[in-house]
Residue, then its C-alpha position, 0 to 999 in steps of 0.5 A: m521869280p520862279g526858281v531863282l536861288l535868291g528867293r525861291w525854295a526849290v523842293v527836290t529829292a536826291a532820288l530825282a536828280s539821277v532818275a532816268v526816264p524810260l520810254c515805253a512801248a506803243g500805247h503804254h504809259a511812260g515809266r514813272h519814278t516812285g521813290t520815297a526819298r524824303p523831300a529837301l528844301v534848298r536854303p537860298v542865299g539871302h532867304q528869310s524863312r519862318g523856320e518850320a523846315e529849318g532842319s531839311y535843308a540840303p545842298l544846292s547839288m541835290l537840285a533835280a534836272p529841270t524840264v526842257g519841254l512840256l506834254s500837255n492834254t490841257t487838263a494835265a501836263e508832263g515835263v519832258p527831260a533833256a534825256v527824252a528831248k534829244g533829237a526830238r521836235y514837237v509836231e508843229g502847232s501842238n505839244v505832241l513830240r516827235l522823238a528821234s526814233g520818228r515815233w510820237m510821244y503825247l499826253p492822251a486825253a484825261a490821262k496824267a502819263s504820257a504814251v509813245v505811239a506810231p506817227g499819225h496815231p489818231p488821238a494824237r492827231r486829233q490832239i494836234a488839230q485841237s491845239r491848232a484850232w485853239l491857236a487859230s482862235g486867237r492871234v499869234p504875233g510876230r513880224s517874221p517866221a522866227q518870231r511867229a514860231a516863238a510866239e506859238r510856242a510860248l503860247l502853247s506852252m502857257r496853255a499847258l501851264l494853265q490848270p483847269n482851276g485857273a492856277m498858273a504854274a511858273g514852270w514844270s519842275p519842282g520848285w516852279k510847280y506853284s502859282w505866282p500871282r505876279d507871273s499869273s497876271f503877266a500870262s493872263a494880260a498875254f492871253a488877253h492880248t492874243g485873243h484867248d479871252a477865256e484863258a485870261y479870265r480864268i486866271l483872274r478868277h483864280s486870283a480872286a479865290t486865292q486872295r487873302k481876306d486883307g486884300t493881299w496874296e501870298a508869294r505863291t500858292k499850291l496849284d490846287g489853290t490850298g495855300p502857300p507851300d512854305g513860309r516865305r513872306w508875302q509880297l505887296d506887289a501882287d496888289g498892283w499886278v493883279p488890277w493891272a491884269t484885270w484892267q488889261w483883260y477888261r480892255t480886250a474882252p468881248r463887250a457883250t459880257r465883259h461888264a457882268r464878269l468885271i462885276t464878279l471880279y470887283p470885290m477882288i479889285r476893292k480889297a486889293a486897291d484899298h489895301a494898296a492905298g492904306s499902305l502908303r506912308k507920308d512921303g507917298l511910297p509903300p512900305a519895304s516889301p519883298d520885290y520880284w526878286e523875292l528878297m526883302t529890302t529895308t526901304a521902299n523899292i521900285g519893284t513894288a512901287a512901280p506895280l502899285l502905281a499900275g494897279l491903283n490906276a487901273s483900279a480907279d479906271l475899273a472903278r469908273e466902268v462899274d459906276r463907283p465914283d467914290d472908289a475911283a477918286r479915292w484910288a486916284r488920289a492914292a495913285r497921285r501920292l504914289s507917282s509923286g513919291i516916286s518922282a521925288r524919291f526914285l527920279p533923282l537916282g535914276y529909278q534905282r532899285t531902292v530909295d536909299g540908293r544903296h542897292g544899285h540898278d534894278s531891271a524892274v525900272a521897266f515897270m514904269a513903262p508902258p503898259f504898266n505906267e505912263a512913262p514919267a520924266g527921266l525914264p528913257e535915260a534910266l532905261d538906257a543906263t540900266y540896261r548898260a549896267l546889267l549887260l552881261p558878256n553872254g548878251g543877256l541881263t542880270p536882274g540887278n547889280d546890288p552888291t549884296a545880292p550876287w547874281g553870278g554870270n547867268a542872265w535871266t530871261p524875264s529880266t531881259a525881256f523886260f526891256a523888250l517890252a518897255w522899248a516896244a511900248t515906248g516907240r523904240p522898236a529897233k532897241a526892242g528887236q535887238v532884245l527879242d532876237w537874243l531872247l529867241s536865239k536862246r531858246n532850247a532845242l524844243g523852241e522852249l524859253p528857258e529861265k536862264v542863259d548860262r556864261e556860255g550863252r546856253p540855255s539853262s535851268v527850266a524851260p518853258l517858263a510861263w513868265t518869259g513866255s508872257i513878256t515875250v508875247l506882249s513884246l511881239v504884240a506891241l512890235d506888231g504895231t498894237v498899242l498895248p494900253t496903259p492905265p491912265l494916271r488922272r491928274 
């Protein structure tokens, strides 16, 4: 989960925390901090590193103020700090900011630093027209003006976070400015289901380029694709998320070109699915691995098992599409073994976090629902029970109630949004709508979805967050009446 203090490293400098961002005269670039303070790493509670930077940890108080919005020209981005955003609003359908003074702030084409210009500035107007045309080329889901406005802003923010090479930044603040295969997979699916095929496919191509030789992925990589920024453990769940996202893209892609492009991606699918299938133990479950909390568990966890089941089913179906019957049969057998293992070990516990029953409820129970997996026995009850167990006074959810991982009073928007998607995709629109209403009410003043909501119900941490935006868009697509497809489990 990008930015989470239990599992992410946030790279910050002490100087950044106190920097004021000056505005500039018309047509000039905004000031940029050029301090040379040595970056420090914030040690999160429970994080297991390999120790290369053990001497560089800093207090949590050194975390830089996060962004609250984004400027973008589609090849570069710039974060908007809270001081600049005060009293500002985006020009509708764009990433051009109308400041409190009435002037416009935007990132000119091919530039890497923003400019403040007079309203109606022709190059800024062209950028607005281009972003509106991009939105119109696809679909903005939502059954109400508020929902469509939220979906529009989420799509524009996701587009701003997407790099030309296909890397999807989780956010645009230190510690989030990396590409996670899990977050990227959700973004690819959201782009695919809103008609933005090129963006969805570009993400998948980047996933193929950053896959390790053994078929796995690092927990996160630098945006230039050169490798991980730190020594945190790799995560097995990516071997489920990436094939699932590829399957979602394929189901929506233009028929004239999708087969040829799938052939290009297929080596990635084969390596991922073979590794996932080979990881299963005698009981059909995968080994312990860091889950989306980015914490290691000592026994198998639902946050890894459920994505792998989705990925194996997706891979088997994709193998059939490219006429690889042996691959399809092998991965379908592995999926059946994994499904049986989940039924035997997780179902009796209500799909709690781990099979030892010692780590409580986990919002990852939603990964057992469509559009990831065909809802198995006991899932509706487990979703309801988990939601009640994780609900906070501020109306959002904590990721889990594992007593060894105290999350505090902050609600996490991805964890909350999981339930909107699960209920929307399982025919419970009223429950999904209530969750979405809460999420949309917690957007910040610029309309961006934040990573967290504090005890008082205020948006906090980084905004926008690509993962929350992706889940929200997919939920709105499902609530519009579109049945989101689910990879089939072949019996």
